[in-house]
N, C-alpha and C positions, 0 to 999 in steps of 0.2 A: 390620205393613208400613207404612212411612212414606210420606207423600205425596210425590209427584213433581210439582213445579210446572209443570203443563201447561195449566192453566186449566180442567180438568174440574171440573164440578159434579156433586153427588150428591143423589138424592132420598132422605131419611131417613124411615122409618116405624117408630115405636116399636113393638115387639112386645107391649108391655104396655098402654100408654094410647092408642096409635094416633095420637099426635101425628105430624104430617107437615111436613117443611120441606126447602127446598133448601139444601144446605151446600156449602162448598168443601173442599178436601183437608184443611187443617189443622183445621177444625171437625170433619170426619168422624174424625180421629184423636182429637181431644179427647173426642167422644162415645163412641168405643170404650173410651178410657181411663177416663172419669169417669161415664158412664152418661147417660140421658136427662135434659135440662135441665128438663123438665116434672115427671116422676114419679121421676127417680133410679134407674129400672130398668137393669140391665146390658144393653148392647147389643153386637152382634158385627157383622162386616163384612156378614153376611147381612141386616142391617136396611137396606142401602144399595143403591140401583141407580143407574145414570148418568142424570143429568137430561136 
């Protein structure tokens, strides 16, 4: 699902390394596509909640 630019931020928590950060929609999409920036673990939309 692609991000709709509505200014929504998301809290990301990696299911593998527990890294946590607030991200915008495009960064959320990049994390889902490429994995965690810290440990490279795969992530899904379930790793995000609205900030």
